[in-house]
C-alpha distance (Angstrom), angle and dihedral (degrees) to the residues before:
residue distance angle dihedral
Q1 . . .
V2 3.81 . .
Q3 3.82 120.4 .
L4 3.81 125.5 -170.4
V5 3.74 115.3 -170.6
E6 3.79 122.3 -168.9
S7 3.79 123.1 -158.3
G8 3.81 142.0 161.1
G9 3.80 102.7 69.8
G10 3.74 125.4 131.2
L11 3.70 145.5 127.7
V12 3.84 117.2 -52.4
Q13 3.71 136.1 168.9
P14 3.88 121.9 -112.0
G15 3.81 108.4 -80.1
G16 3.75 92.9 26.7
S17 3.80 131.6 118.8
L18 3.77 140.6 -123.1
R19 3.78 135.7 176.7
L20 3.79 119.2 -144.1
S21 3.79 125.3 -158.9
C22 3.73 132.1 -157.9
A23 3.80 117.3 -166.4
A24 3.75 120.6 -164.9
S25 3.79 125.6 -154.2
K26 3.77 96.7 -152.7
G27 3.77 129.6 63.6
I28 3.77 93.1 -135.7
F29 3.87 87.1 83.2
S30 3.74 90.0 64.0
V31 3.80 86.9 81.8
A32 3.78 105.6 21.4
P33 3.82 121.1 103.4
M34 3.81 107.9 -105.9
G35 3.73 135.6 -160.1
W36 3.73 142.0 -168.0
Y37 3.76 114.9 -134.2
R38 3.79 129.7 -176.1
Q39 3.77 135.4 -162.1
A40 3.85 121.4 -158.9
P41 3.73 122.5 -162.2
E42 3.81 110.8 -70.9
K43 3.78 91.8 0.5
Q44 3.77 132.7 105.5
R45 3.76 121.6 -105.3
E46 3.73 112.4 -92.2
L47 3.79 138.3 -170.4
V48 3.66 113.3 -111.7
A49 3.83 103.4 170.5
R50 3.75 138.0 2.9
I51 3.89 135.9 -172.4
G52 3.66 128.6 -162.8
S53 3.81 129.8 -136.3
G54 3.77 88.8 -98.2
G55 3.81 94.6 47.6
S56 3.81 100.5 -99.7
T57 3.88 111.6 146.7
N58 3.70 139.2 -154.6
Y59 3.78 129.4 -173.6
A60 3.81 137.9 -164.2
D61 3.78 112.2 -106.6
S62 3.81 90.4 -115.9
V63 3.88 93.5 61.8
K64 3.76 101.4 29.2
G65 3.81 111.1 128.6
R66 3.79 92.4 16.7
F67 3.78 103.8 60.8
T68 3.72 131.8 54.1
I69 3.77 127.4 -167.2
S70 3.73 121.7 -158.2
R71 3.82 138.6 162.9
D72 3.75 140.9 -150.1
N73 3.75 104.0 -152.3
A74 3.81 93.8 -168.4
K75 3.77 95.7 65.0
P76 3.09 91.3 23.5
T77 3.81 105.6 -123.8
V78 3.76 134.7 143.7
Y79 3.81 122.2 -151.7
L80 3.76 135.9 -159.0
Q81 3.82 115.6 -160.8
M82 3.77 107.9 -163.0
S83 3.80 122.1 -166.9
S84 3.78 135.4 172.3
L85 3.76 89.3 24.2
K86 3.74 119.4 -159.1
P87 3.79 131.9 -158.9
E88 3.73 89.9 -109.9
D89 3.79 88.8 62.7
T90 3.76 88.8 70.0
A91 3.81 107.5 120.7
V92 3.75 144.4 108.2
Y93 3.85 106.3 -83.3
Y94 3.75 122.9 -146.8
C95 3.75 136.3 -178.3
N96 3.74 127.8 -145.2
T97 3.76 141.7 144.4
Y98 3.75 119.0 -73.5
P99 2.93 111.2 -94.3
V100 3.80 90.4 32.4
R101 3.73 125.4 -113.7
Q102 3.87 108.5 -144.2
N103 3.78 95.5 -142.1
Y104 3.85 92.6 51.7
W105 3.83 97.3 67.1
G106 3.83 111.7 122.6
Q107 3.76 131.0 -161.0
G108 3.77 95.6 -83.1
T109 3.81 127.0 -139.5
Q110 3.74 123.3 -105.0
V111 3.80 120.7 -120.7
T112 3.70 116.8 -169.9
V113 3.81 120.8 -177.6
S114 3.73 111.9 -169.2
S115 3.79 140.3 134.5
């Protein structure tokens, strides 16, 4: 059984920063491509960042230059460093493999950007 647990969300003012963490229970995620996804109210879940097994990264245009995805394959854990946060970043953030595996979705962590 694979578990993905997201943490690190919270309430932050515009322009602030947060770091999200995603811990995986199985070692297979030490090599699998991983992604961070988010779902805002009344919107579909979208990919915001992904990282390959070798460390290559890609970002959605909306977060490029502000978010950084990284991974520690030994734990294994995936991180999302978020800076210069905007109200439109408000969403529940999830991690998963890339492409996603439907049974791997965790509970997500809420990020709220508001003054």
